[in-house]
TORNUGU-332499 format. One record per residue (C-alpha): x, y, z. Coordinates in pm, whole numbers. Layout:
N
[[X; Y; Z]]
...
//
This chain:
696
[[13209; 10002; 10919]]
[[12986; 9711; 11015]]
[[12804; 9490; 10775]]
[[12472; 9664; 10864]]
[[12609; 10001; 10744]]
[[12641; 9860; 10392]]
[[12280; 9738; 10368]]
[[12085; 9929; 10083]]
[[11718; 10028; 10126]]
[[11624; 9728; 9908]]
[[11832; 9490; 10118]]
[[11679; 9142; 10134]]
[[11643; 9032; 10497]]
[[11882; 8764; 10624]]
[[11777; 8413; 10574]]
[[11564; 8240; 10843]]
[[11851; 7994; 10929]]
[[12082; 8276; 11020]]
[[11813; 8465; 11217]]
[[11718; 8144; 11404]]
[[12077; 8081; 11488]]
[[12102; 8437; 11640]]
[[11781; 8383; 11839]]
[[11890; 8039; 11979]]
[[12229; 8169; 12080]]
[[12085; 8467; 12263]]
[[11818; 8239; 12431]]
[[12071; 7986; 12555]]
[[12295; 8264; 12696]]
[[12006; 8434; 12874]]
[[11869; 8110; 13018]]
[[12213; 8047; 13170]]
[[12208; 8368; 13364]]
[[11901; 8287; 13550]]
[[11894; 8200; 13918]]
[[11820; 7850; 14043]]
[[11490; 7965; 14189]]
[[11364; 8094; 13861]]
[[11440; 8469; 13874]]
[[11692; 8697; 13707]]
[[11858; 8995; 13872]]
[[12125; 9173; 13667]]
[[12363; 9437; 13800]]
[[12221; 9789; 13810]]
[[12492; 10067; 13787]]
[[12461; 10431; 13842]]
[[12744; 10693; 13848]]
[[13035; 10737; 14083]]
[[12829; 10897; 14349]]
[[12678; 10582; 14494]]
[[13016; 10401; 14561]]
[[13171; 10732; 14674]]
[[12886; 10784; 14918]]
[[12921; 10435; 15042]]
[[13291; 10502; 15124]]
[[13203; 10827; 15302]]
[[12922; 10675; 15496]]
[[13171; 10416; 15642]]
[[13418; 10695; 15754]]
[[13139; 10909; 15879]]
[[13027; 10640; 16113]]
[[13382; 10557; 16202]]
[[13354; 10188; 16087]]
[[13671; 9976; 16065]]
[[13846; 10037; 15740]]
[[13815; 9753; 15491]]
[[14122; 9821; 15300]]
[[14075; 9556; 15030]]
[[13725; 9670; 14961]]
[[13828; 10036; 14942]]
[[14112; 9939; 14712]]
[[13868; 9784; 14468]]
[[13613; 10072; 14493]]
[[13912; 10307; 14419]]
[[13999; 10119; 14101]]
[[13630; 10156; 13991]]
[[13630; 10538; 14070]]
[[13950; 10587; 13878]]
[[13813; 10384; 13582]]
[[13495; 10585; 13540]]
[[13677; 10922; 13580]]
[[13661; 11107; 13247]]
[[13980; 11123; 13050]]
[[13829; 11417; 12854]]
[[13760; 11660; 13134]]
[[13924; 11510; 13436]]
[[13604; 11494; 13644]]
[[13323; 11250; 13681]]
[[13022; 11242; 13449]]
[[12673; 11115; 13522]]
[[12695; 10858; 13237]]
[[12962; 10712; 13025]]
[[13134; 10987; 12794]]
[[12901; 11243; 12964]]
[[12983; 11605; 13047]]
[[13148; 11710; 13365]]
[[12925; 11699; 13675]]
[[13031; 11909; 13976]]
[[12854; 11703; 14237]]
[[12978; 11371; 14105]]
[[13324; 11504; 14084]]
[[13329; 11638; 14438]]
[[13214; 11304; 14578]]
[[13456; 11102; 14362]]
[[13745; 11312; 14464]]
[[13655; 11317; 14839]]
[[13614; 10933; 14836]]
[[13943; 10881; 14669]]
[[14121; 11113; 14915]]
[[13956; 10937; 15202]]
[[14064; 10606; 15064]]
[[14422; 10733; 15050]]
[[14490; 10861; 14697]]
[[14763; 11120; 14685]]
[[14600; 11457; 14597]]
[[14913; 11539; 14389]]
[[14863; 11222; 14179]]
[[14786; 11303; 13817]]
[[14431; 11185; 13825]]
[[14361; 11380; 14152]]
[[14518; 11702; 14013]]
[[14312; 11672; 13699]]
[[13989; 11628; 13898]]
[[14079; 11914; 14132]]
[[14154; 12150; 13838]]
[[13818; 12058; 13670]]
[[13622; 12120; 13999]]
[[13786; 12458; 14067]]
[[13740; 12561; 13695]]
[[13372; 12502; 13735]]
[[13346; 12727; 14049]]
[[13446; 12493; 14325]]
[[13260; 12250; 14556]]
[[13023; 12521; 14658]]
[[12854; 12478; 14319]]
[[12744; 12134; 14419]]
[[12380; 12027; 14454]]
[[12184; 12024; 14767]]
[[12231; 11656; 14845]]
[[12615; 11696; 14807]]
[[12617; 12006; 15020]]
[[12420; 11812; 15285]]
[[12694; 11552; 15294]]
[[12960; 11824; 15308]]
[[12774; 11990; 15603]]
[[12774; 11652; 15781]]
[[13147; 11640; 15736]]
[[13193; 12006; 15842]]
[[13323; 12106; 15509]]
[[13051; 12381; 15472]]
[[12828; 12551; 15721]]
[[12469; 12428; 15744]]
[[12353; 12762; 15597]]
[[12482; 12618; 15265]]
[[12187; 12364; 15281]]
[[11822; 12488; 15233]]
[[11622; 12479; 15555]]
[[11390; 12175; 15589]]
[[11258; 12191; 15939]]
[[11168; 11850; 16102]]
[[10825; 12014; 16182]]
[[10731; 11917; 15818]]
[[10625; 11590; 15982]]
[[10338; 11781; 16160]]
[[10197; 11969; 15873]]
[[9834; 11916; 15765]]
[[9757; 11765; 15431]]
[[9605; 12090; 15310]]
[[9930; 12276; 15361]]
[[10111; 12368; 15032]]
[[10404; 12123; 15134]]
[[10316; 11782; 15267]]
[[10495; 11453; 15233]]
[[10188; 11312; 15041]]
[[10251; 11583; 14778]]
[[10606; 11453; 14684]]
[[10718; 11124; 14536]]
[[10798; 10811; 14724]]
[[11179; 10850; 14666]]
[[11162; 11209; 14794]]
[[10964; 11090; 15111]]
[[11209; 10817; 15193]]
[[11514; 11014; 15148]]
[[11374; 11339; 15318]]
[[11220; 11208; 15629]]
[[11531; 11065; 15795]]
[[11726; 11352; 15655]]
[[11503; 11588; 15841]]
[[11629; 11446; 16171]]
[[11989; 11484; 16056]]
[[11924; 11851; 15955]]
[[11769; 11908; 16290]]
[[12049; 11744; 16495]]
[[12334; 11860; 16267]]
[[12579; 11576; 16370]]
[[12944; 11581; 16269]]
[[13122; 11295; 16093]]
[[13366; 11092; 16307]]
[[13616; 11106; 16011]]
[[13891; 10931; 16214]]
[[14143; 10998; 15933]]
[[14063; 11370; 15953]]
[[14041; 11410; 15581]]
[[13904; 11734; 15439]]
[[13865; 11892; 15092]]
[[13926; 12271; 15154]]
[[14129; 12268; 14839]]
[[13813; 12223; 14625]]
[[13668; 12560; 14725]]
[[13747; 12883; 14536]]
[[13597; 13085; 14819]]
[[13622; 12975; 15179]]
[[13280; 12802; 15253]]
[[13193; 13033; 15547]]
[[13228; 13335; 15306]]
[[12997; 13206; 15047]]
[[12694; 13428; 15031]]
[[12483; 13273; 14747]]
[[12447; 12908; 14698]]
[[12332; 12765; 14360]]
[[11980; 12655; 14264]]
[[11852; 12419; 14010]]
[[11859; 12527; 13639]]
[[11484; 12454; 13614]]
[[11400; 12686; 13899]]
[[11266; 13009; 13765]]
[[11064; 13315; 13857]]
[[10832; 13352; 14039]]
[[10835; 13032; 14240]]
[[11210; 13017; 14292]]
[[11210; 13373; 14419]]
[[10910; 13313; 14659]]
[[11043; 12997; 14797]]
[[11395; 13146; 14827]]
[[11249; 13423; 15050]]
[[11065; 13172; 15258]]
[[11395; 12980; 15315]]
[[11549; 13310; 15443]]
[[11269; 13357; 15686]]
[[11283; 12997; 15808]]
[[11653; 13024; 15863]]
[[11599; 13316; 16094]]
[[11296; 13167; 16294]]
[[11388; 12793; 16304]]
[[11620; 12830; 16609]]
[[11322; 12959; 16798]]
[[11089; 12674; 16721]]
[[10946; 12528; 17044]]
[[11169; 12248; 17187]]
[[10865; 12015; 17243]]
[[10738; 12067; 16887]]
[[11090; 11979; 16759]]
[[11110; 11659; 16969]]
[[10764; 11550; 16865]]
[[10855; 11607; 16499]]
[[11164; 11401; 16536]]
[[10983; 11123; 16712]]
[[10727; 11120; 16427]]
[[11008; 11108; 16169]]
[[11163; 10808; 16336]]
[[10828; 10621; 16377]]
[[10757; 10695; 16003]]
[[11098; 10554; 15896]]
[[11082; 10252; 16125]]
[[10741; 10167; 15992]]
[[10877; 10145; 15646]]
[[11217; 10021; 15721]]
[[11159; 9705; 15503]]
[[11379; 9470; 15686]]
[[11708; 9378; 15510]]
[[11579; 9531; 15185]]
[[11605; 9878; 15335]]
[[11392; 10190; 15356]]
[[11237; 10251; 15006]]
[[11486; 9987; 14894]]
[[11702; 10263; 14752]]
[[12058; 10353; 14868]]
[[12012; 10712; 14960]]
[[11718; 10649; 15183]]
[[11900; 10346; 15339]]
[[12199; 10549; 15441]]
[[11980; 10832; 15580]]
[[11788; 10595; 15783]]
[[12111; 10444; 15925]]
[[12253; 10786; 16004]]
[[11931; 10886; 16166]]
[[11936; 10596; 16409]]
[[12289; 10673; 16486]]
[[12220; 11035; 16587]]
[[11937; 10931; 16791]]
[[12150; 10705; 16993]]
[[12009; 10381; 16885]]
[[12280; 10115; 16964]]
[[12455; 9902; 16698]]
[[12291; 9591; 16853]]
[[11941; 9722; 16777]]
[[11746; 9528; 16511]]
[[11678; 9842; 16324]]
[[12038; 9950; 16290]]
[[12147; 9599; 16190]]
[[11882; 9588; 15916]]
[[11967; 9934; 15790]]
[[12339; 9858; 15772]]
[[12289; 9515; 15601]]
[[12044; 9660; 15350]]
[[12328; 9879; 15226]]
[[12585; 9601; 15222]]
[[12361; 9396; 15002]]
[[12399; 9650; 14716]]
[[12763; 9596; 14677]]
[[12914; 9431; 14364]]
[[13253; 9307; 14441]]
[[13452; 9148; 14153]]
[[13808; 9036; 14132]]
[[13950; 9370; 14043]]
[[13702; 9632; 14134]]
[[13385; 9702; 14344]]
[[13094; 9941; 14336]]
[[12765; 9994; 14512]]
[[12437; 9979; 14321]]
[[12162; 10235; 14387]]
[[11901; 9951; 14429]]
[[11837; 9605; 14279]]
[[11590; 9524; 14000]]
[[11489; 9156; 14027]]
[[11111; 9200; 13955]]
[[11176; 9424; 13664]]
[[11444; 9203; 13518]]
[[11254; 8876; 13570]]
[[10929; 9010; 13420]]
[[11112; 9146; 13101]]
[[11311; 8828; 13062]]
[[10986; 8633; 13074]]
[[10845; 8842; 12793]]
[[11160; 8786; 12584]]
[[11149; 8422; 12642]]
[[10789; 8388; 12558]]
[[10844; 8569; 12243]]
[[11076; 8290; 12131]]
[[10796; 8046; 12159]]
[[11026; 7753; 12245]]
[[10926; 7506; 12495]]
[[11240; 7530; 12709]]
[[11199; 7916; 12708]]
[[10832; 7888; 12812]]
[[10914; 7645; 13089]]
[[11165; 7890; 13231]]
[[10923; 8178; 13192]]
[[10666; 7980; 13383]]
[[10924; 7927; 13665]]
[[11001; 8293; 13656]]
[[10640; 8389; 13690]]
[[10580; 8138; 13968]]
[[10869; 8312; 14144]]
[[10705; 8652; 14089]]
[[10357; 8556; 14193]]
[[10394; 8551; 14571]]
[[10579; 8880; 14554]]
[[10248; 9054; 14478]]
[[10154; 9295; 14751]]
[[9809; 9216; 14871]]
[[9804; 9311; 15234]]
[[9976; 9645; 15269]]
[[9820; 9983; 15176]]
[[10124; 10176; 15099]]
[[10188; 10565; 15076]]
[[9992; 10547; 14739]]
[[9671; 10503; 14945]]
[[9687; 10865; 15069]]
[[9554; 10962; 14729]]
[[9351; 10641; 14669]]
[[9227; 10511; 15006]]
[[8946; 10299; 14863]]
[[9171; 10104; 14622]]
[[9285; 9757; 14731]]
[[9659; 9677; 14701]]
[[9759; 9460; 14423]]
[[10090; 9567; 14282]]
[[10449; 9437; 14251]]
[[10750; 9632; 14368]]
[[11063; 9685; 14163]]
[[11296; 9514; 14416]]
[[11283; 9190; 14623]]
[[11056; 9364; 14881]]
[[10920; 9715; 14913]]
[[10567; 9667; 15035]]
[[10485; 10038; 15090]]
[[10598; 10126; 14739]]
[[10466; 9896; 14467]]
[[10549; 9996; 14114]]
[[10283; 10058; 13850]]
[[10523; 9987; 13567]]
[[10646; 9665; 13705]]
[[10292; 9551; 13787]]
[[10174; 9605; 13423]]
[[10477; 9412; 13295]]
[[10424; 9113; 13534]]
[[10053; 9097; 13469]]
[[10084; 9102; 13089]]
[[10359; 8834; 13107]]
[[10133; 8607; 13327]]
[[9839; 8655; 13085]]
[[10045; 8595; 12776]]
[[10184; 8265; 12913]]
[[9841; 8117; 13002]]
[[9633; 8280; 12725]]
[[9610; 7956; 12529]]
[[9597; 7723; 12823]]
[[9300; 7574; 13009]]
[[9467; 7625; 13353]]
[[9471; 7988; 13465]]
[[9673; 7991; 13778]]
[[9744; 8362; 13775]]
[[9403; 8492; 13692]]
[[9317; 8621; 14050]]
[[9650; 8793; 14077]]
[[9613; 8954; 13727]]
[[9273; 9085; 13821]]
[[9401; 9232; 14143]]
[[9684; 9396; 13952]]
[[9437; 9535; 13702]]
[[9214; 9671; 13983]]
[[9505; 9842; 14145]]
[[9637; 10001; 13830]]
[[9293; 10125; 13732]]
[[9268; 10271; 14069]]
[[9599; 10457; 14043]]
[[9503; 10629; 13712]]
[[9567; 11007; 13752]]
[[9289; 11265; 13664]]
[[9458; 11351; 13334]]
[[9430; 10987; 13219]]
[[9795; 10892; 13262]]
[[9982; 10699; 13523]]
[[10283; 10786; 13748]]
[[10521; 10519; 13864]]
[[10416; 10503; 14229]]
[[10139; 10747; 14298]]
[[9833; 10907; 14148]]
[[9807; 11273; 14080]]
[[10153; 11356; 14219]]
[[10149; 11678; 14026]]
[[10218; 11972; 14259]]
[[10478; 12118; 14015]]
[[10543; 12422; 14216]]
[[10729; 12206; 14467]]
[[11004; 12150; 14228]]
[[11092; 12512; 14281]]
[[11163; 12494; 14659]]
[[11541; 12536; 14724]]
[[11568; 12170; 14838]]
[[11448; 12042; 14502]]
[[11738; 12173; 14297]]
[[11738; 11822; 14135]]
[[11389; 11892; 13980]]
[[11277; 11541; 14063]]
[[11059; 11589; 14370]]
[[10748; 11456; 14210]]
[[10608; 11148; 14026]]
[[10370; 11280; 13775]]
[[10209; 11067; 13492]]
[[10446; 10988; 13209]]
[[10400; 10835; 12867]]
[[10619; 10534; 12927]]
[[10447; 10411; 13243]]
[[10100; 10512; 13106]]
[[10171; 10312; 12790]]
[[10247; 10010; 12982]]
[[9915; 10034; 13165]]
[[9723; 10084; 12839]]
[[9905; 9774; 12698]]
[[9803; 9575; 12993]]
[[9436; 9678; 12994]]
[[9410; 9614; 12618]]
[[9569; 9279; 12645]]
[[9338; 9179; 12923]]
[[9034; 9252; 12709]]
[[8946; 9615; 12771]]
[[8831; 9778; 12431]]
[[8774; 10110; 12269]]
[[8449; 10083; 12068]]
[[8156; 10307; 12023]]
[[8024; 10225; 12371]]
[[8349; 10377; 12510]]
[[8221; 10710; 12395]]
[[7859; 10630; 12442]]
[[7800; 10787; 12780]]
[[7901; 11113; 12623]]
[[7881; 11149; 12244]]
[[8220; 11201; 12066]]
[[8325; 11561; 12079]]
[[8629; 11775; 12006]]
[[8795; 11665; 12332]]
[[8813; 11302; 12214]]
[[9140; 11273; 12031]]
[[9059; 10921; 11910]]
[[8840; 10895; 11612]]
[[8613; 10595; 11661]]
[[8665; 10492; 11290]]
[[9022; 10407; 11388]]
[[8914; 10152; 11647]]
[[8924; 9805; 11488]]
[[9022; 9555; 11744]]
[[8690; 9388; 11838]]
[[8571; 9343; 11470]]
[[8885; 9163; 11357]]
[[8975; 8960; 11666]]
[[9119; 8614; 11569]]
[[9023; 8302; 11765]]
[[9308; 8209; 12001]]
[[9455; 8563; 12006]]
[[9578; 8672; 12337]]
[[9359; 8977; 12318]]
[[9035; 8769; 12294]]
[[9090; 8531; 12587]]
[[8871; 8729; 12817]]
[[8528; 8873; 12735]]
[[8577; 9206; 12581]]
[[8477; 9493; 12794]]
[[8464; 9864; 12708]]
[[8684; 10065; 12938]]
[[8676; 10425; 13030]]
[[9021; 10391; 13190]]
[[9160; 10252; 12857]]
[[9006; 10537; 12659]]
[[9143; 10804; 12905]]
[[9491; 10640; 12888]]
[[9486; 10641; 12506]]
[[9370; 10999; 12498]]
[[9650; 11092; 12734]]
[[9911; 10920; 12504]]
[[9788; 11073; 12188]]
[[9782; 11419; 12342]]
[[10132; 11364; 12489]]
[[10296; 11295; 12159]]
[[10577; 11532; 12070]]
[[10557; 11751; 11758]]
[[10827; 11554; 11597]]
[[10634; 11222; 11650]]
[[10812; 11092; 11943]]
[[10725; 11046; 12311]]
[[10928; 11143; 12609]]
[[11081; 10853; 12808]]
[[11086; 10917; 13173]]
[[11256; 10593; 13285]]
[[11449; 10495; 12981]]
[[11664; 10691; 12731]]
[[11472; 10874; 12610]]
[[11244; 10945; 12323]]
[[11327; 10606; 12165]]
[[11213; 10446; 12483]]
[[10902; 10650; 12514]]
[[10809; 10590; 12151]]
[[10844; 10219; 12180]]
[[10629; 10210; 12491]]
[[10360; 10433; 12331]]
[[10341; 10255; 11996]]
[[10302; 9914; 12160]]
[[10014; 10059; 12373]]
[[9841; 10224; 12089]]
[[9860; 9911; 11878]]
[[9725; 9695; 12172]]
[[9447; 9943; 12214]]
[[9340; 9889; 11851]]
[[9412; 10207; 11684]]
[[9443; 10187; 11311]]
[[9799; 10161; 11193]]
[[9722; 10455; 10964]]
[[9641; 10674; 11258]]
[[9843; 10994; 11242]]
[[10011; 10905; 11580]]
[[10160; 10597; 11420]]
[[10264; 10759; 11091]]
[[10442; 11052; 11275]]
[[10625; 10818; 11514]]
[[10742; 10589; 11228]]
[[10858; 10884; 11039]]
[[11070; 11001; 11333]]
[[11216; 10655; 11411]]
[[11317; 10602; 11052]]
[[11477; 10951; 11025]]
[[11707; 10900; 11333]]
[[11833; 10554; 11234]]
[[12225; 10550; 11227]]
[[12423; 10463; 10930]]
[[12528; 10131; 11092]]
[[12161; 10015; 11106]]
[[12123; 10069; 11481]]
[[11957; 10332; 11692]]
[[12112; 10529; 11976]]
[[12013; 10829; 12201]]
[[12240; 11011; 12443]]
[[12116; 11097; 12794]]
[[12203; 11460; 12719]]
[[11860; 11454; 12541]]
[[11706; 11529; 12884]]
[[11851; 11883; 12876]]
[[11603; 12166; 12940]]
[[11674; 12324; 12601]]
[[11609; 12002; 12397]]
[[11541; 12107; 12047]]
[[11525; 11764; 11881]]
[[11716; 11444; 11838]]
[[12098; 11461; 11821]]
[[12286; 11158; 11680]]
[[12440; 10919; 11920]]
[[12623; 10583; 11902]]
[[12402; 10285; 11842]]
[[12329; 10052; 12131]]
[[12168; 9709; 12133]]
[[11881; 9801; 12373]]
[[11782; 10125; 12201]]
[[11803; 9947; 11861]]
[[11567; 9677; 12002]]
[[11324; 9933; 12127]]
[[11314; 10106; 11797]]
[[11261; 9769; 11624]]
[[10987; 9663; 11855]]
[[10829; 10013; 11806]]
[[10832; 9991; 11426]]
[[10691; 9637; 11438]]
[[10408; 9752; 11660]]
[[10336; 10015; 11399]]
[[10300; 9743; 11134]]
[[10634; 9810; 10979]]
[[10787; 9473; 10983]]
[[10871; 9490; 10615]]
[[11018; 9836; 10626]]
[[11384; 9843; 10508]]
[[11483; 10026; 10834]]
[[11368; 9719; 11028]]
[[11578; 9480; 10814]]
[[11871; 9711; 10873]]
[[11818; 9714; 11244]]
[[11788; 9337; 11267]]
[[12106; 9310; 11076]]
[[12284; 9556; 11315]]
[[12178; 9332; 11618]]
[[12305; 9015; 11432]]
[[12634; 9180; 11333]]
[[12702; 9306; 11696]]
[[12606; 8990; 11868]]
[[12909; 8858; 12053]]
[[13047; 8504; 12083]]
[[12843; 8436; 12388]]
[[12521; 8515; 12214]]
[[12470; 8842; 12393]]
[[12545; 9209; 12326]]
[[12811; 9433; 12486]]
[[12645; 9746; 12606]]
[[12868; 9987; 12798]]
[[12656; 10298; 12738]]
[[12386; 10395; 12987]]
[[12032; 10382; 12849]]
[[11807; 10439; 13148]]
[[11706; 10708; 13376]]
[[11666; 10758; 13751]]
[[11605; 11129; 13748]]
[[11648; 11340; 13424]]
[[11953; 11561; 13433]]
[[12056; 11428; 13767]]
[[12084; 11046; 13790]]
[[12113; 10792; 13520]]
[[12129; 10412; 13509]]
[[12299; 10132; 13320]]
[[12084; 9811; 13343]]
[[12333; 9536; 13278]]
[[12043; 9317; 13158]]
[[11904; 9544; 12885]]
[[12165; 9432; 12631]]
[[12090; 9082; 12708]]
[[11703; 9046; 12677]]
[[11564; 9330; 12471]]
[[11776; 9230; 12148]]
[[11640; 8875; 12175]]
[[11289; 9004; 12215]]
[[11321; 9210; 11894]]
[[11489; 8930; 11694]]
[[11221; 8676; 11798]]
[[10937; 8910; 11723]]
[[11077; 8989; 11383]]
[[11101; 8618; 11308]]
[[10753; 8556; 11428]]
[[10595; 8833; 11229]]
[[10782; 8736; 10907]]
[[10695; 8368; 10953]]
[[10324; 8451; 11004]]
[[10325; 8722; 10742]]
[[10113; 8922; 10982]]
[[10186; 9290; 11035]]
[[9990; 9322; 11359]]
[[10149; 9257; 11695]]
[[9892; 9064; 11894]]
[[10013; 9120; 12248]]
[[10040; 9428; 12456]]
[[10419; 9453; 12481]]
//
């Protein structure tokens, strides 16, 4: 039992000296992890599938074997194999996942592990017990088809002629998410050409099938895919399978040429197509099947972009799904600014100076298909990804820039902040919310096509991203006052009671919120309406990009506070009640990634983590609950779990790529979020002020 677990509800907060010591230790450790040029970039870890696919990609292409690298990847794959069920999960201590397990086993066999070794036997038994490799998801089956392990009829038909479809057609690239586009387009060429892996070692995995693949009649679909759409699209798939061989050759060649041009236009140099691993690999394999030589600039860039994702340590190695320098750097800047220390502010300024020129001002990316009249102005998540700036990152960068210079006469970032604001307002969806990369990416029926068994084909508005945008707009001076409703008098559709809007009347001189002339904002009102309507019955909010309802609730409470809702508003009170009710006995908060299951019925206890505890604390403080006993207990938990280096050990995954399919472990989350929470607690206690005066 930790010290925090023994704290009673009337516990007196730890003394200021002890709290300050924790803050200073964490700050020093965080500063030491920055790069010389001012930015931070922590490791970003997914599950075993990415390093497994990296190994299989090399053998598919017939590349020379790097025995030492493969040995280290094998060490990693064996380490993340579950001792409980013998297969591979999607996150630490997670349930067996058939697709991850098939890829993990295949990669280890390719590397040279004996299939009769205990760890391989356990994995094989788990896979067969689940129904065998034929039960894998679509992307895994596509990989198996490329290796000749299953026939191509085990993969849904996605004809290359998709590239020629008009925008009004029910399926069009503009109707799916950025990640779906970048992965799918080069894959269309592979599915049309149906190449076979070189596989020089002639390794196969027939032992993982309960029924010979050529005898399998029914291939699985996603658990979310239901009547009637799943049946309709399933029948269309059957028709396409019959007629596709008869598509005109000229049309097929035109489609493939268009797919190649589309990919090359977005290749993104050494940062790779979409700056995400699956798209990078597909682009490389597409150039291979089209006969583009190794000496070609495109092939060199595509191959190098993948190599740059590797994390190679003394004993093991793995491949990241992407890198997160903009996200990490912007969030670190917020944490450093929260400390208020001069050395921290200087490093935050250097970080923001590094971020500034990465703003995308001259490329109208794919988002412009929905918003052609909006000027670019966003930041990407990665070092470079000009066609795909990230709404969430942009809001976080802009609020950090504004916060740093709020009390200064020089405003070097104002033009960039205004362009960011203009772009974000331009990408607001019709329902008032924001998606991560596109506006109105809401053709939900498309998640029922056979190819979309992952259920993540779209990028619809979500509470966490929308909250960040609301926070940004409010911090920059947008307000919700009577004029916000003036064009149409308040009615039943307005979920915000104008009596709850108090920001403008109580603004303090020097507050970040008051640095710019206050302006009423329809975009802000619509965003707040969206958030209030999106709150769950239990008082929480869904977290699309972080785990899960704790993350969504932190994001949303920060936004509603920034927008000026009364802290007595029902949205605050319900959220506070939920957060307090789920606090663990040790004083921390935790939430498992299994909370994304389709039959979610409410919070289920999970071990505390530093990042999720920090989110809960920041949420409660945004709701005016700095003096709540739960906050004191949470602060004590963070202090009691801080390690000797001043940071926090966090092995559990607390972030999300695609719910139920792909999860993430940001190695930086346990390093900067706890510092942020501790510093904010100190600041609010020191000022005896219950109101957080910044957007995040």
